[in-house]
Structure formats: structure tokens, C-alpha cells
VMD Tcl script that builds the backbone (N, CA, C; Angstrom):
set m [mol new atoms 348]
animate dup $m
set s [atomselect $m all]
$s set {name element resname resid chain x y z} {
  {N N MET 1 A 0.847 -1.173 0.000}
  {CA C MET 1 A 0.000 0.000 0.000}
  {C C MET 1 A 0.893 1.236 0.000}
  {N N LYS 2 A 0.522 2.201 -0.782}
  {CA C LYS 2 A 1.294 3.422 -0.964}
  {C C LYS 2 A 1.246 4.326 0.280}
  {N N VAL 3 A 2.366 4.971 0.571}
  {CA C VAL 3 A 2.447 5.967 1.635}
  {C C VAL 3 A 2.747 7.322 0.980}
  {N N GLU 4 A 1.894 8.308 1.253}
  {CA C GLU 4 A 2.095 9.662 0.733}
  {C C GLU 4 A 2.524 10.566 1.882}
  {N N ARG 5 A 3.515 11.408 1.626}
  {CA C ARG 5 A 3.981 12.366 2.637}
  {C C ARG 5 A 3.838 13.778 2.075}
  {N N HIS 6 A 3.312 14.675 2.905}
  {CA C HIS 6 A 3.089 16.060 2.495}
  {C C HIS 6 A 3.738 17.003 3.502}
  {N N HIS 7 A 4.200 18.147 3.008}
  {CA C HIS 7 A 4.875 19.140 3.857}
  {C C HIS 7 A 6.004 18.445 4.627}
  {N N THR 8 A 6.859 17.803 3.860}
  {CA C THR 8 A 7.931 16.997 4.427}
  {C C THR 8 A 9.181 17.830 4.645}
  {N N GLY 9 A 9.747 17.707 5.824}
  {CA C GLY 9 A 10.988 18.390 6.166}
  {C C GLY 9 A 12.041 17.372 6.563}
  {N N PRO 10 A 13.178 17.845 7.032}
  {CA C PRO 10 A 14.259 16.939 7.397}
  {C C PRO 10 A 13.951 16.087 8.633}
  {N N ARG 11 A 13.041 16.562 9.483}
  {CA C ARG 11 A 12.741 15.857 10.732}
  {C C ARG 11 A 11.430 15.081 10.676}
  {N N MET 12 A 10.446 15.630 9.970}
  {CA C MET 12 A 9.121 14.995 9.958}
  {C C MET 12 A 8.278 15.528 8.807}
  {N N SER 13 A 7.203 14.828 8.558}
  {CA C SER 13 A 6.182 15.278 7.614}
  {C C SER 13 A 5.006 15.796 8.429}
  {N N GLN 14 A 4.314 16.794 7.923}
  {CA C GLN 14 A 3.131 17.309 8.606}
  {C C GLN 14 A 1.923 16.411 8.378}
  {N N ILE 15 A 1.890 15.767 7.184}
  {CA C ILE 15 A 0.772 14.902 6.823}
  {C C ILE 15 A 1.333 13.617 6.227}
  {N N VAL 16 A 0.816 12.478 6.679}
  {CA C VAL 16 A 1.142 11.192 6.058}
  {C C VAL 16 A -0.181 10.481 5.792}
  {N N VAL 17 A -0.333 9.996 4.560}
  {CA C VAL 17 A -1.525 9.244 4.178}
  {C C VAL 17 A -1.083 7.826 3.854}
  {N N HIS 18 A -1.745 6.867 4.495}
  {CA C HIS 18 A -1.485 5.451 4.225}
  {C C HIS 18 A -2.840 4.806 3.986}
  {N N GLY 19 A -3.087 4.385 2.759}
  {CA C GLY 19 A -4.399 3.846 2.431}
  {C C GLY 19 A -5.448 4.924 2.601}
  {N N ASP 20 A -6.459 4.641 3.394}
  {CA C ASP 20 A -7.526 5.610 3.639}
  {C C ASP 20 A -7.399 6.280 4.999}
  {N N THR 21 A -6.190 6.262 5.568}
  {CA C THR 21 A -5.967 6.877 6.872}
  {C C THR 21 A -5.013 8.048 6.734}
  {N N VAL 22 A -5.359 9.164 7.377}
  {CA C VAL 22 A -4.568 10.395 7.352}
  {C C VAL 22 A -4.026 10.637 8.756}
  {N N TYR 23 A -2.722 10.834 8.841}
  {CA C TYR 23 A -2.065 11.122 10.115}
  {C C TYR 23 A -1.500 12.532 10.049}
  {N N LEU 24 A -1.843 13.359 11.009}
  {CA C LEU 24 A -1.258 14.697 11.095}
  {C C LEU 24 A -0.262 14.735 12.244}
  {N N ALA 25 A 0.862 15.394 12.000}
  {CA C ALA 25 A 1.840 15.601 13.066}
  {C C ALA 25 A 1.219 16.509 14.125}
  {N N GLY 26 A 1.849 16.584 15.270}
  {CA C GLY 26 A 1.398 17.533 16.281}
  {C C GLY 26 A 1.492 18.939 15.718}
  {N N ILE 27 A 0.394 19.681 15.816}
  {CA C ILE 27 A 0.323 21.022 15.237}
  {C C ILE 27 A 0.312 22.047 16.360}
  {N N VAL 28 A 1.175 23.045 16.212}
  {CA C VAL 28 A 1.215 24.172 17.154}
  {C C VAL 28 A 0.846 25.446 16.398}
  {N N ALA 29 A 0.614 26.505 17.152}
  {CA C ALA 29 A 0.183 27.776 16.568}
  {C C ALA 29 A 1.383 28.699 16.390}
  {N N ASN 30 A 1.887 28.783 15.175}
  {CA C ASN 30 A 3.043 29.645 14.933}
  {C C ASN 30 A 2.672 31.121 14.865}
  {N N ALA 31 A 1.575 31.461 14.217}
  {CA C ALA 31 A 1.182 32.865 14.087}
  {C C ALA 31 A 0.743 33.456 15.426}
  {N N SER 32 A 0.088 32.652 16.262}
  {CA C SER 32 A -0.385 33.163 17.555}
  {C C SER 32 A 0.454 32.644 18.718}
  {N N LYS 33 A 1.678 32.235 18.414}
  {CA C LYS 33 A 2.619 31.786 19.441}
  {C C LYS 33 A 2.746 32.872 20.519}
  {N N GLY 34 A 2.604 32.501 21.771}
  {CA C GLY 34 A 2.706 33.465 22.861}
  {C C GLY 34 A 1.384 34.128 23.213}
  {N N LYS 35 A 0.350 33.896 22.411}
  {CA C LYS 35 A -0.973 34.471 22.700}
  {C C LYS 35 A -1.787 33.480 23.516}
  {N N SER 36 A -3.068 33.747 23.687}
  {CA C SER 36 A -3.915 32.940 24.567}
  {C C SER 36 A -4.159 31.536 24.030}
  {N N VAL 37 A -4.605 30.668 24.921}
  {CA C VAL 37 A -4.985 29.308 24.545}
  {C C VAL 37 A -6.117 29.354 23.519}
  {N N THR 38 A -7.046 30.269 23.691}
  {CA C THR 38 A -8.147 30.419 22.737}
  {C C THR 38 A -7.617 30.712 21.342}
  {N N GLU 39 A -6.739 31.700 21.224}
  {CA C GLU 39 A -6.193 32.068 19.911}
  {C C GLU 39 A -5.358 30.937 19.320}
  {N N GLN 40 A -4.545 30.298 20.137}
  {CA C GLN 40 A -3.723 29.207 19.631}
  {C C GLN 40 A -4.581 28.027 19.187}
  {N N THR 41 A -5.604 27.692 19.961}
  {CA C THR 41 A -6.482 26.581 19.584}
  {C C THR 41 A -7.195 26.882 18.273}
  {N N ARG 42 A -7.687 28.090 18.104}
  {CA C ARG 42 A -8.351 28.469 16.842}
  {C C ARG 42 A -7.412 28.305 15.659}
  {N N GLU 43 A -6.185 28.777 15.798}
  {CA C GLU 43 A -5.216 28.656 14.708}
  {C C GLU 43 A -4.917 27.194 14.393}
  {N N ILE 44 A -4.716 26.399 15.413}
  {CA C ILE 44 A -4.402 24.978 15.216}
  {C C ILE 44 A -5.557 24.268 14.507}
  {N N LEU 45 A -6.781 24.517 14.942}
  {CA C LEU 45 A -7.931 23.853 14.325}
  {C C LEU 45 A -8.108 24.295 12.875}
  {N N ALA 46 A -7.814 25.554 12.566}
  {CA C ALA 46 A -7.865 26.021 11.176}
  {C C ALA 46 A -6.801 25.311 10.335}
  {N N THR 47 A -5.631 25.095 10.916}
  {CA C THR 47 A -4.568 24.362 10.209}
  {C C THR 47 A -4.998 22.921 9.968}
  {N N ILE 48 A -5.616 22.300 10.951}
  {CA C ILE 48 A -6.122 20.935 10.786}
  {C C ILE 48 A -7.125 20.894 9.637}
  {N N ASP 49 A -8.049 21.845 9.590}
  {CA C ASP 49 A -9.013 21.916 8.485}
  {C C ASP 49 A -8.298 21.990 7.141}
  {N N THR 50 A -7.292 22.846 7.055}
  {CA C THR 50 A -6.538 23.030 5.816}
  {C C THR 50 A -5.816 21.755 5.409}
  {N N TYR 51 A -5.097 21.157 6.336}
  {CA C TYR 51 A -4.336 19.939 6.036}
  {C C TYR 51 A -5.252 18.790 5.611}
  {N N LEU 52 A -6.348 18.606 6.328}
  {CA C LEU 52 A -7.262 17.524 5.966}
  {C C LEU 52 A -7.850 17.755 4.572}
  {N N ALA 53 A -8.219 18.977 4.265}
  {CA C ALA 53 A -8.771 19.296 2.940}
  {C C ALA 53 A -7.752 19.013 1.839}
  {N N GLN 54 A -6.483 19.260 2.109}
  {CA C GLN 54 A -5.440 19.033 1.109}
  {C C GLN 54 A -5.343 17.573 0.678}
  {N N VAL 55 A -5.790 16.660 1.525}
  {CA C VAL 55 A -5.701 15.234 1.189}
  {C C VAL 55 A -7.088 14.589 1.057}
  {N N GLY 56 A -8.107 15.405 0.885}
  {CA C GLY 56 A -9.443 14.885 0.622}
  {C C GLY 56 A -10.213 14.402 1.839}
  {N N SER 57 A -9.947 14.985 2.990}
  {CA C SER 57 A -10.661 14.619 4.207}
  {C C SER 57 A -11.214 15.878 4.856}
  {N N ASN 58 A -11.825 15.717 6.020}
  {CA C ASN 58 A -12.330 16.876 6.775}
  {C C ASN 58 A -12.543 16.479 8.227}
  {N N LYS 59 A -12.858 17.466 9.057}
  {CA C LYS 59 A -12.949 17.236 10.501}
  {C C LYS 59 A -14.033 16.239 10.902}
  {N N SER 60 A -15.045 16.019 10.061}
  {CA C SER 60 A -16.071 15.034 10.397}
  {C C SER 60 A -15.528 13.611 10.321}
  {N N LYS 61 A -14.337 13.450 9.739}
  {CA C LYS 61 A -13.735 12.125 9.578}
  {C C LYS 61 A -12.589 11.868 10.557}
  {N N ILE 62 A -12.421 12.767 11.528}
  {CA C ILE 62 A -11.366 12.561 12.524}
  {C C ILE 62 A -11.724 11.358 13.385}
  {N N ILE 63 A -10.767 10.449 13.499}
  {CA C ILE 63 A -10.945 9.219 14.271}
  {C C ILE 63 A -10.465 9.419 15.705}
  {N N SER 64 A -9.293 10.057 15.843}
  {CA C SER 64 A -8.742 10.272 17.184}
  {C C SER 64 A -7.986 11.593 17.239}
  {N N ALA 65 A -7.949 12.149 18.437}
  {CA C ALA 65 A -7.219 13.398 18.665}
  {C C ALA 65 A -6.489 13.295 19.997}
  {N N THR 66 A -5.265 13.789 20.001}
  {CA C THR 66 A -4.507 13.925 21.246}
  {C C THR 66 A -4.177 15.398 21.390}
  {N N ILE 67 A -4.553 15.956 22.517}
  {CA C ILE 67 A -4.354 17.379 22.778}
  {C C ILE 67 A -3.382 17.512 23.943}
  {N N TYR 68 A -2.349 18.303 23.712}
  {CA C TYR 68 A -1.344 18.576 24.741}
  {C C TYR 68 A -1.519 20.019 25.195}
  {N N LEU 69 A -1.653 20.222 26.482}
  {CA C LEU 69 A -1.764 21.562 27.064}
  {C C LEU 69 A -0.575 21.808 27.974}
  {N N ALA 70 A 0.002 22.992 27.878}
  {CA C ALA 70 A 1.107 23.347 28.763}
  {C C ALA 70 A 0.624 23.465 30.204}
  {N N ASP 71 A -0.664 23.787 30.377}
  {CA C ASP 71 A -1.251 23.944 31.709}
  {C C ASP 71 A -2.670 23.390 31.683}
  {N N MET 72 A -2.929 22.332 32.414}
  {CA C MET 72 A -4.259 21.724 32.431}
  {C C MET 72 A -5.313 22.688 32.971}
  {N N GLY 73 A -4.875 23.755 33.605}
  {CA C GLY 73 A -5.804 24.785 34.062}
  {C C GLY 73 A -6.499 25.503 32.912}
  {N N THR 74 A -6.003 25.329 31.694}
  {CA C THR 74 A -6.605 25.962 30.513}
  {C C THR 74 A -7.513 24.999 29.743}
  {N N PHE 75 A -7.810 23.851 30.350}
  {CA C PHE 75 A -8.633 22.819 29.710}
  {C C PHE 75 A -9.982 23.373 29.244}
  {N N ALA 76 A -10.679 24.096 30.100}
  {CA C ALA 76 A -11.999 24.644 29.748}
  {C C ALA 76 A -11.888 25.667 28.628}
  {N N GLU 77 A -10.848 26.468 28.639}
  {CA C GLU 77 A -10.643 27.479 27.591}
  {C C GLU 77 A -10.436 26.807 26.235}
  {N N MET 78 A -9.617 25.778 26.201}
  {CA C MET 78 A -9.391 25.046 24.951}
  {C C MET 78 A -10.684 24.370 24.508}
  {N N ASN 79 A -11.384 23.731 25.444}
  {CA C ASN 79 A -12.633 23.037 25.103}
  {C C ASN 79 A -13.696 23.975 24.556}
  {N N ALA 80 A -13.723 25.220 25.012}
  {CA C ALA 80 A -14.703 26.189 24.509}
  {C C ALA 80 A -14.528 26.386 22.999}
  {N N VAL 81 A -13.297 26.372 22.531}
  {CA C VAL 81 A -13.024 26.505 21.092}
  {C C VAL 81 A -13.295 25.175 20.393}
  {N N TRP 82 A -12.778 24.092 20.945}
  {CA C TRP 82 A -12.965 22.754 20.364}
  {C C TRP 82 A -14.446 22.451 20.158}
  {N N ASP 83 A -15.256 22.715 21.194}
  {CA C ASP 83 A -16.679 22.359 21.158}
  {C C ASP 83 A -17.453 23.090 20.070}
  {N N THR 84 A -17.021 24.289 19.694}
  {CA C THR 84 A -17.705 25.013 18.615}
  {C C THR 84 A -17.183 24.591 17.242}
  {N N TRP 85 A -16.036 23.934 17.205}
  {CA C TRP 85 A -15.408 23.522 15.937}
  {C C TRP 85 A -15.799 22.107 15.524}
  {N N ILE 86 A -15.822 21.183 16.462}
  {CA C ILE 86 A -16.028 19.775 16.135}
  {C C ILE 86 A -17.460 19.551 15.645}
  {N N VAL 87 A -17.635 18.588 14.758}
  {CA C VAL 87 A -18.951 18.303 14.181}
  {C C VAL 87 A -19.782 17.492 15.184}
  {N N PRO 88 A -20.941 18.017 15.602}
  {CA C PRO 88 A -21.785 17.268 16.539}
  {C C PRO 88 A -22.133 15.883 15.975}
  {N N GLY 89 A -22.038 14.876 16.829}
  {CA C GLY 89 A -22.336 13.520 16.410}
  {C C GLY 89 A -21.190 12.835 15.690}
  {N N GLU 90 A -20.120 13.563 15.404}
  {CA C GLU 90 A -18.951 13.011 14.704}
  {C C GLU 90 A -17.695 13.185 15.555}
  {N N THR 91 A -17.860 13.186 16.865}
  {CA C THR 91 A -16.728 13.423 17.752}
  {C C THR 91 A -15.783 12.218 17.777}
  {N N PRO 92 A -14.475 12.480 17.742}
  {CA C PRO 92 A -13.496 11.396 17.753}
  {C C PRO 92 A -13.216 10.917 19.175}
  {N N VAL 93 A -12.482 9.819 19.286}
  {CA C VAL 93 A -11.913 9.487 20.583}
  {C C VAL 93 A -10.860 10.557 20.850}
  {N N ARG 94 A -10.630 10.852 22.124}
  {CA C ARG 94 A -9.736 11.968 22.411}
  {C C ARG 94 A -9.068 11.802 23.762}
  {N N ALA 95 A -7.837 12.270 23.841}
  {CA C ALA 95 A -7.118 12.347 25.109}
  {C C ALA 95 A -6.546 13.755 25.212}
  {N N THR 96 A -6.567 14.289 26.414}
  {CA C THR 96 A -5.956 15.589 26.664}
  {C C THR 96 A -5.018 15.415 27.847}
  {N N VAL 97 A -3.763 15.844 27.655}
  {CA C VAL 97 A -2.759 15.700 28.706}
  {C C VAL 97 A -2.005 17.001 28.895}
  {N N GLU 98 A -1.470 17.179 30.082}
  {CA C GLU 98 A -0.592 18.309 30.341}
  {C C GLU 98 A 0.827 17.878 29.999}
  {N N ALA 99 A 1.520 18.741 29.266}
  {CA C ALA 99 A 2.884 18.411 28.845}
  {C C ALA 99 A 3.695 19.681 28.659}
  {N N LYS 100 A 4.971 19.564 28.893}
  {CA C LYS 100 A 5.887 20.652 28.587}
  {C C LYS 100 A 6.089 20.621 27.069}
  {N N LEU 101 A 5.703 21.685 26.377}
  {CA C LEU 101 A 5.783 21.719 24.919}
  {C C LEU 101 A 7.148 22.225 24.463}
  {N N ALA 102 A 7.383 22.222 23.161}
  {CA C ALA 102 A 8.705 22.505 22.586}
  {C C ALA 102 A 9.259 23.883 22.942}
  {N N ALA 103 A 8.388 24.853 23.144}
  {CA C ALA 103 A 8.813 26.214 23.515}
  {C C ALA 103 A 7.792 26.779 24.498}
  {N N PRO 104 A 8.216 27.638 25.410}
  {CA C PRO 104 A 7.291 28.159 26.427}
  {C C PRO 104 A 6.110 28.953 25.854}
  {N N ASP 105 A 6.260 29.516 24.651}
  {CA C ASP 105 A 5.175 30.281 24.038}
  {C C ASP 105 A 4.096 29.406 23.420}
  {N N TYR 106 A 4.369 28.115 23.286}
  {CA C TYR 106 A 3.352 27.184 22.803}
  {C C TYR 106 A 2.551 26.695 23.994}
  {N N LEU 107 A 1.239 26.901 23.941}
  {CA C LEU 107 A 0.367 26.502 25.038}
  {C C LEU 107 A -0.480 25.290 24.694}
  {N N VAL 108 A -0.613 25.012 23.384}
  {CA C VAL 108 A -1.467 23.922 22.897}
  {C C VAL 108 A -0.769 23.235 21.729}
  {N N GLU 109 A -0.902 21.923 21.661}
  {CA C GLU 109 A -0.479 21.155 20.494}
  {C C GLU 109 A -1.532 20.077 20.280}
  {N N ILE 110 A -1.939 19.888 19.029}
  {CA C ILE 110 A -2.978 18.899 18.734}
  {C C ILE 110 A -2.503 17.999 17.590}
  {N N MET 111 A -2.737 16.710 17.780}
  {CA C MET 111 A -2.373 15.692 16.790}
  {C C MET 111 A -3.619 14.866 16.492}
  {N N VAL 112 A -3.935 14.667 15.205}
  {CA C VAL 112 A -5.131 13.900 14.859}
  {C C VAL 112 A -4.830 12.820 13.815}
  {N N THR 113 A -5.708 11.832 13.824}
  {CA C THR 113 A -5.746 10.800 12.799}
  {C C THR 113 A -7.160 10.822 12.247}
  {N N ALA 114 A -7.276 10.745 10.919}
  {CA C ALA 114 A -8.590 10.825 10.280}
  {C C ALA 114 A -8.715 9.804 9.160}
  {N N ALA 115 A -9.941 9.502 8.796}
  {CA C ALA 115 A -10.209 8.686 7.617}
  {C C ALA 115 A -10.207 9.619 6.416}
  {N N LYS 116 A -9.936 9.058 5.271}
  {CA C LYS 116 A -9.944 9.870 4.046}
  {C C LYS 116 A -11.340 10.052 3.518}
}
mol reanalyze $m
mol bondsrecalc $m
mol representation Tube
mol addrep $m
């Protein structure tokens, strides 16, 4: 079965498609780096929409999501954005954990797997 890689760099690809499954790397908010969890979550979810569309998928086909928060105290703030974005009745399995992210200005990172 063919493996497609998109937005490939020396360390990782942002998107990998294997068969009818789409894997997105952990996505952080570069434009809103250092801003609020709300702004970073909005940017990340918009990037997810863009990446999924590039390979013929969309957020209604997300199978699983892992969300990393620099501070679990911002869980409700992130969820307020997530809940307005996700398709009702099409919610994926999900885990949210507190983690030290790659840089202190990153407050949220989200990684998803979706069907094509």
C-alpha cells in the first residue's frame, strides 16, 4: 500500500496518508505563538481543516485526537473553542494531557488521525 507524505521536512512530515488513513503531526500555533490558549487553539484547528482538505478529508472524519496543554488549568478554555469547531455527532476518541511543549510560548499542540 502506498504511503504519501506532504509538507515533508528533514525531521518529519506534517501529513502522512497510508491507504484511507490520514495522520497529522502535532500542530502548534506559529502565528499566535505566545498568545492565549483560545487564539492558539483556533489557529491549530484552522490548520487541521486546511491539512485535511489538502488530502481529501475533513474534521467530520477525525478518528482520534490527542491534545497537549502546557497547563491543564486551561482545559476549559481550549474546550470552549474545540466544542464550537467539532462536528456534533462526529466526535473522535480523544485524550488531553498536560505536557511541557517545545517552547514556552506554545500553550497547545494537537495531533489527529482521520479517515480519508
